[in-house]
C-alpha positions as CSV (number, residue, x, y, z in Angstrom):
1,M,-17.8,-39.5,-22.1
2,A,-19.4,-38.1,-19.0
3,A,-19.8,-34.3,-18.8
4,E,-17.5,-32.6,-16.2
5,A,-19.3,-31.4,-13.2
6,P,-19.2,-27.6,-12.8
7,A,-16.8,-26.3,-10.2
8,Q,-18.6,-25.2,-7.1
9,A,-18.3,-21.4,-6.4
10,G,-16.8,-20.5,-3.1
11,P,-18.6,-18.2,-0.6
12,A,-19.2,-14.7,-1.8
13,E,-16.6,-12.2,-0.7
14,P,-18.0,-9.8,1.9
15,N,-18.1,-6.1,1.3
16,H,-15.0,-5.2,3.3
17,G,-15.5,-1.5,2.7
18,I,-18.9,-1.4,4.4
19,R,-17.7,-3.6,7.2
20,I,-14.8,-1.1,7.8
21,F,-16.8,2.1,7.2
22,I,-19.7,1.5,9.6
23,P,-17.8,0.9,12.8
24,W,-15.3,3.6,11.8
25,L,-18.2,6.1,11.3
26,I,-19.8,5.2,14.7
27,L,-16.5,5.5,16.5
28,A,-15.6,8.8,14.8
29,V,-18.8,10.5,15.6
30,V,-18.6,9.3,19.3
31,A,-15.0,10.5,19.5
32,D,-15.7,13.9,18.0
33,V,-18.6,14.5,20.3
34,L,-16.5,13.5,23.4
35,I,-13.6,15.7,22.2
36,W,-15.8,18.8,21.6
37,V,-18.2,18.5,24.6
38,V,-16.3,16.6,27.3
39,W,-12.5,17.1,26.7
40,G,-12.6,20.4,24.8
41,P,-13.5,22.7,27.7
42,H,-10.5,21.4,29.7
43,L,-7.9,21.7,27.0
44,P,-5.0,24.0,27.6
45,P,-4.4,26.9,28.0
46,G,-8.0,27.3,29.2
47,D,-10.3,30.3,28.7
48,M,-8.9,32.9,31.1
49,S,-8.4,35.4,28.3
50,S,-9.5,35.9,24.7
51,S,-6.2,34.6,23.3
52,A,-6.3,31.5,25.6
53,S,-9.9,30.7,24.6
54,N,-9.1,31.1,20.9
55,Q,-6.1,28.8,21.2
56,Q,-8.3,26.3,23.0
57,F,-10.8,26.5,20.1
58,D,-8.1,25.9,17.6
59,I,-6.9,22.8,19.4
60,K,-10.5,21.5,19.6
61,V,-11.0,22.0,15.9
62,M,-7.7,20.2,15.0
63,A,-8.5,17.4,17.4
64,V,-11.9,16.9,15.9
65,M,-10.4,16.7,12.4
66,A,-7.5,14.4,13.5
67,A,-9.6,11.9,15.5
68,P,-11.5,10.3,12.5
69,V,-8.2,10.0,10.5
70,M,-6.5,8.2,13.4
71,L,-9.5,6.0,14.1
72,F,-9.7,5.0,10.4
73,V,-6.1,3.8,10.5
74,L,-6.8,1.9,13.8
75,V,-10.0,0.3,12.5
76,Y,-8.5,-0.7,9.2
77,F,-5.5,-2.1,11.0
78,G,-7.6,-4.1,13.4
79,Y,-9.9,-5.4,10.7
80,A,-6.9,-6.5,8.6
81,L,-5.5,-8.4,11.6
82,I,-8.8,-10.2,12.2
83,V,-10.0,-10.9,8.7
84,W,-6.8,-11.1,6.5
85,H,-4.4,-12.7,8.9
86,H,-2.5,-15.8,7.8
87,R,-4.3,-19.0,8.6
88,E,-2.7,-22.4,9.1
89,G,-2.5,-24.4,5.9
90,D,-3.3,-21.4,3.6
91,D,-0.1,-20.8,1.7
92,E,-1.6,-19.6,-1.6
93,D,-0.7,-16.2,-3.0
94,G,-3.2,-13.5,-2.8
95,P,-4.9,-12.1,-5.9
96,P,-2.6,-10.1,-8.2
97,I,-4.3,-6.7,-7.5
98,H,-2.4,-3.8,-9.0
99,G,-4.6,-0.9,-8.0
100,N,-8.0,0.3,-7.3
101,T,-9.0,3.6,-9.0
102,R,-11.9,4.2,-6.6
103,V,-9.8,3.8,-3.5
104,Q,-6.9,5.9,-4.9
105,A,-9.2,8.7,-6.0
106,T,-11.0,8.7,-2.6
107,W,-7.7,8.8,-0.7
108,I,-6.3,11.7,-2.7
109,T,-9.6,13.7,-2.5
110,V,-10.1,13.2,1.2
111,S,-6.4,14.0,2.0
112,S,-6.5,17.1,-0.2
113,V,-9.7,18.4,1.5
114,I,-8.2,17.9,5.0
115,V,-4.9,19.6,4.1
116,L,-6.5,22.5,2.3
117,A,-9.1,22.9,5.1
118,L,-6.4,23.1,7.7
119,F,-4.4,25.6,5.5
120,V,-7.4,27.9,5.2
121,F,-8.3,27.5,8.9
122,G,-4.7,28.2,10.1
123,T,-4.3,31.2,7.8
124,V,-7.6,32.8,9.0
125,E,-6.6,32.2,12.6
126,L,-3.2,33.8,12.0
127,V,-4.5,37.0,10.5
128,T,-7.3,37.6,12.9
129,T,-7.4,38.2,16.7
130,N,-7.1,34.5,17.3
131,G,-3.5,34.2,16.3
132,A,-0.4,36.3,15.4
133,G,-2.7,39.1,14.4
134,A,-3.2,39.7,18.1
135,G,0.4,40.8,18.4
136,E,3.4,38.9,19.5
137,G,5.5,41.1,17.3
138,A,7.0,44.6,16.9
139,S,4.4,45.6,14.2
140,P,1.0,44.0,15.0
141,I,-1.4,43.9,12.1
142,W,-4.4,44.1,14.4
143,K,-5.4,46.2,17.4
144,P,-8.3,45.8,19.7
145,P,-11.1,48.3,19.7
146,G,-11.2,51.0,22.3
147,N,-8.8,51.7,25.1
148,T,-6.3,49.2,26.6
149,V,-4.5,48.8,29.9
150,Q,-0.8,49.1,29.0
151,V,1.7,46.9,30.8
152,Q,5.4,46.9,30.0
153,V,7.2,43.6,30.6
154,I,10.9,44.1,31.3
155,A,12.9,40.9,31.2
156,Q,16.3,40.5,32.8
157,Q,18.4,37.8,34.3
158,W,16.5,36.3,36.0
159,K,13.3,38.2,36.7
160,F,10.3,39.9,35.0
161,T,9.3,43.3,36.2
162,Y,6.3,45.3,35.0
163,R,5.8,49.0,34.4
164,Y,2.4,50.7,34.3
165,P,2.7,53.9,32.2
166,Q,-0.9,54.9,32.8
167,F,-0.2,55.0,36.5
168,G,2.9,57.2,36.7
169,G,5.2,54.6,35.2
170,F,5.9,52.7,38.4
171,E,7.7,49.4,38.2
172,T,7.0,46.4,40.3
173,T,7.5,42.6,40.3
174,D,3.7,42.2,40.7
175,L,1.7,41.4,37.6
176,V,-1.9,42.5,38.3
177,L,-4.5,42.7,35.4
178,P,-8.1,43.8,35.3
179,V,-10.9,41.4,34.3
180,G,-13.0,42.5,31.3
181,E,-10.4,44.8,29.8
182,W,-8.1,44.6,26.9
183,V,-4.4,44.4,28.0
184,E,-1.6,45.7,25.8
185,F,1.7,44.1,26.7
186,H,4.9,45.8,25.6
187,V,7.7,43.2,26.0
188,T,11.4,44.0,26.0
189,S,14.7,43.0,27.7
190,I,17.6,44.8,29.2
191,D,20.2,42.1,28.8
192,V,19.9,38.9,26.9
193,I,17.0,37.3,24.9
194,H,14.1,36.1,27.1
195,S,10.5,35.0,26.3
196,F,7.5,36.2,28.3
197,W,5.0,33.3,28.6
198,A,1.8,34.0,30.5
199,Y,0.4,30.5,30.4
200,Q,-3.2,30.9,31.4
201,L,-3.5,34.0,29.2
202,G,-2.2,32.2,26.1
203,V,0.3,35.0,25.6
204,K,3.9,34.3,24.6
205,A,6.2,37.1,23.3
206,D,9.9,37.3,22.8
207,A,11.7,39.7,25.0
208,N,14.6,41.1,23.0
209,P,16.9,43.9,24.0
210,G,16.2,47.0,22.0
211,V,12.9,45.6,20.7
212,D,9.3,46.4,21.7
213,N,7.2,43.3,21.0
214,I,3.4,43.8,21.4
215,A,0.8,41.4,22.5
216,Y,-3.0,41.9,23.1
217,T,-5.4,39.9,25.1
218,K,-8.7,40.5,27.0
219,I,-9.0,39.0,30.4
220,N,-12.2,36.9,30.8
221,N,-11.9,35.5,34.3
222,A,-10.2,36.2,37.6
223,G,-7.5,33.9,38.8
224,T,-3.8,33.2,39.1
225,I,-1.5,33.6,36.1
226,T,1.7,31.6,35.8
227,V,4.5,33.5,34.1
228,R,7.7,31.7,32.8
229,C,10.6,32.5,30.7
230,A,10.4,30.3,27.6
231,E,13.9,31.1,26.2
232,L,17.1,29.7,27.6
233,C,18.7,32.8,29.1
234,G,21.5,31.8,31.4
235,L,22.3,29.9,34.5
236,W,19.1,30.5,36.4
237,H,16.7,30.3,33.5
238,G,14.8,27.5,35.1
239,A,14.1,29.7,38.2
240,M,12.8,32.6,36.1
241,F,9.1,32.4,36.8
242,D,6.5,34.1,39.0
243,Y,2.8,34.4,39.4
244,G,0.3,37.2,38.6
245,Q,-3.3,37.9,39.4
246,A,-6.3,38.8,37.3
247,V,-8.7,40.7,39.5
248,S,-11.9,42.8,39.1
249,L,-11.6,46.2,37.5
250,S,-12.2,48.0,40.8
251,S,-9.6,45.9,42.6
252,F,-7.1,46.6,39.9
253,H,-7.6,50.4,40.0
254,S,-7.4,50.3,43.8
255,W,-4.1,48.3,43.7
256,A,-2.6,50.5,40.9
257,T,-3.3,53.8,42.5
258,S,-2.1,52.7,45.9
259,T,1.1,51.2,44.4
260,E,1.7,54.4,42.4
261,V,1.6,56.4,45.6
262,R,3.7,53.8,47.6
263,L,6.5,53.7,44.9
264,A,6.4,57.4,43.9
265,A,9.8,58.1,45.4
266,V,11.3,55.1,43.7
267,T,9.7,55.9,40.4
268,K,11.6,59.2,40.3
269,L,14.9,57.3,40.3
270,L,13.9,55.2,37.3
271,P,14.7,56.1,33.7
272,P,11.6,57.8,32.0
273,Y,9.2,55.3,30.6
274,A,10.2,54.2,27.1
275,L,9.4,51.3,24.9
276,T,13.0,50.1,25.2
277,Y,15.8,51.0,27.6
278,D,19.5,51.9,27.1
279,P,21.6,49.3,29.0
280,T,23.9,52.1,30.2
281,V,21.1,53.4,32.5
282,V,20.1,50.0,33.8
283,A,22.3,50.5,36.9
284,Q,20.3,53.6,37.8
285,M,17.1,51.7,37.4
286,G,18.6,48.8,39.4
287,K,19.5,51.1,42.3
288,G,16.0,52.4,42.5
289,M,14.6,48.9,42.5
290,V,17.0,47.7,45.2
291,A,16.0,50.8,47.3
292,A,12.4,49.6,47.0
293,G,13.4,46.0,48.0
294,L,12.5,44.7,44.6
295,T,15.5,42.5,43.8
296,G,15.6,40.1,40.9
297,G,18.0,40.1,37.9
298,A,21.1,41.7,36.6
299,G,22.1,45.4,36.6
300,L,21.9,45.5,40.5
301,Y,18.6,43.7,40.3
302,Y,19.8,40.4,41.6
303,P,20.4,39.6,45.3
304,P,24.1,39.1,46.3
305,T,23.5,35.4,46.9
306,D,22.7,34.8,43.2
307,P,25.5,34.0,40.7
308,E,26.3,36.7,38.2
309,S,25.4,36.1,34.6
310,P,28.1,34.0,32.9
C-alpha cells in the first residue's frame, strides 16, 4: 500500500501585529508633532492671558494623547477591511479563537495608564493656577503673587458694567485691562443668574445675585476681548455681549484716571463699592448710570425701547 503524501502546508500567516503597529506608530508620531507644533498655537482660547494659555496647553496635551488612540482604531479598522474582508468562494469558518492573553493584558495596561495619567494631569491642573485654583469661585484656593488690578463685573439684564475700586469706584460699560498685570475679577449680579465669559482671556465665572465670584488672570498681550453672557438670563440673553480692550499699563492708567475724573459726579450717586449689592438700591445706581448716558439692563439701566424682564 503506497504511503500517503504529506499534506502541503499553506503559506505562513503574516505577523499582523507588526503590520498594524509600524504604520500606526509612524502616523501617531506625525500627528502628534503636527498637533503640538502646527495646530497647537492656534487652539482656542489663545494665549492672550495666563489662564487662556494654560487652557490652550491643556487642550494640546489631551489632543496629543487622544490622537494615537484614534489613529490606532482607524488603522486597525482599515487593516481589517483590507486583509480580513470576505472573499468570493471562501465560506469557511474562522479559527475558534477564544482569547489572547497578551492582547488583553496590553489593552488593559495601556487603557489604565491613559486614564490614570489624565486623572493626575486634570487634578494637578485644577488645583494650580491653570484651572479652578485660579478662581472662578467665591473662595479661591490660590491667589497670584503681588498686587492685582481689581475689576468688579456687575451683570444685569442685559448688560455687563464694570467698577474699578482702586480708581474711586467709578462704573462704566467699558472693560479696559492692563497688559503685564494680574487682574482680579469680582463677579456678581443684581437681578438673575448670568455668566461672565471673557473668551480671549479664558475666564468664565458665574454672576449670581448676592455672591462674589473671584477669578484671576494675567494679561499677556494687547488686543480685543469678547465678553458674552454664558447663562440663559432672559429674553435678550443672546444680545448680552460687548467688547473690551487689553492695553499697555501706561494707557490703562491714563484711561482710568481720566475716566475717574469724568465720572466723578456720577460716582457720587452710586451705592458705595461693595462685593455685592442690595437690589433695593439698584434704582439709585440706575439713575446715576442713566444720568451718565450708560444705559443697559434692568433697574433703570435699560433703554425704553427694550422689553422689560419677563
